N, C-alpha and C positions, 0 to 999 in steps of 0.2 A: 700136795709136792709144799714144801716148807720153804716160805722165801728167802735167802740168805741176806742177811742186813749184818754183816760184820763189815769193816771198814777195811780195805787196799790201797797199801800208799804206790805212787805210780810203778809201774816197771816198764822195761823196752820194751816196744811190739817190732819197730825199724831202730835202731839207734840211727843217728846224724851218723854223713860220713863225709868227710873232703870229697872234694868235686875239683875235673875239670873239666871246663867249656870253652866254645870258640866264641870270640865276639861277635852277636848277630845273630846267632843261633836262637830258633822262633822260641824255643819253650824246654824249660828247665825245671828242675825241680829239689831239692833239699831235702830228703824224708826225715821225718822225728817225730814216730808215732810211740804213745805211753796206752797202756791201760794199768785199771784200776777202781774202785768204788770209793767214793766217789768220779763219777769221770774226771780224768784231770786234765785242768787245760792248759795249753800247749802257747808258748808265746814265742816268737822269733825277736832279735835284737844285733844292733854291728854292732863293731868296734870302728869307731871313728877314724881310727888312725891305721898305720901300716902296723900295728902290734897286737896282741887281744890286750883287751880293756877299755877300760871306755865307754861300756856301753849306750845307745840308745835305741829307742824303740822304733820299728820299721816304720808303725802305721803313725809316726807324725812328722814326716819328712816327706815334700811332694815330689822330691825329683825320684821319689821311690817308686810312683803310680803303680808301673807295669810288674808291681810284684803283688802275688795277696797270698794269708794261709791260710790253704784247702783247709775243708773238716774233718781231715785226719791229721792234720798238727804238717803238714808238709809243706814248704814257703817255695812259691812255682813262680818265678820268674817265664814274664809271656815273651820279653824279646831279650837275649843277652846283652847285656853293655863290658865299653870296658870297665867304667867304672864301677863296676857291680864286686870287683875281685876286691876284696880282703874276708874279714872274720867274720864269722857270724855264730850266734848264742841260740841255740833253741835251752828252755825250761820247760817243764813240763811238772807241775802242780795239785795236790786234790786237799791240800788243805792234813795230809796222815803224812808223816814222816817227814823229812828232808825235802822231799819232791828229787828230779833228775835235771843236769845242765848236762850241756855235754858242746861242745865248740868247736866246728870249723871251720875251714879254712877254704873259699872259694876262687880256683887259676883260672882267669879269662886271656887265653891265647888270643891277641888282638888280628884283623888280618893279611897284617907282614913282619909278622913273626918268626925270623928264620932260625930261631934258638935251634 
């Protein structure tokens, strides 16, 4: 069998989607799974405001320690809190082509939300 040595730009396997969660929910995943060759590196960033833009790395903020990026690219919340609400940017790149990026919004319903 001949080894495949062609470079393949990233493509979505599971494209990120907006999500809703209730405050205190024990576990929530925002999925962001891409493949290609070489395998794409997935990074998650969060908007610092209530509008998309001005993103910062999630890993650099201690108050986000209940968040982790799973090996498949999903952003996993250990326990959903009200201040998790906001815009999140998933980027997947492997140096081939332009890479992928998608902005999603996480809505967190508070425990006393009567909308």
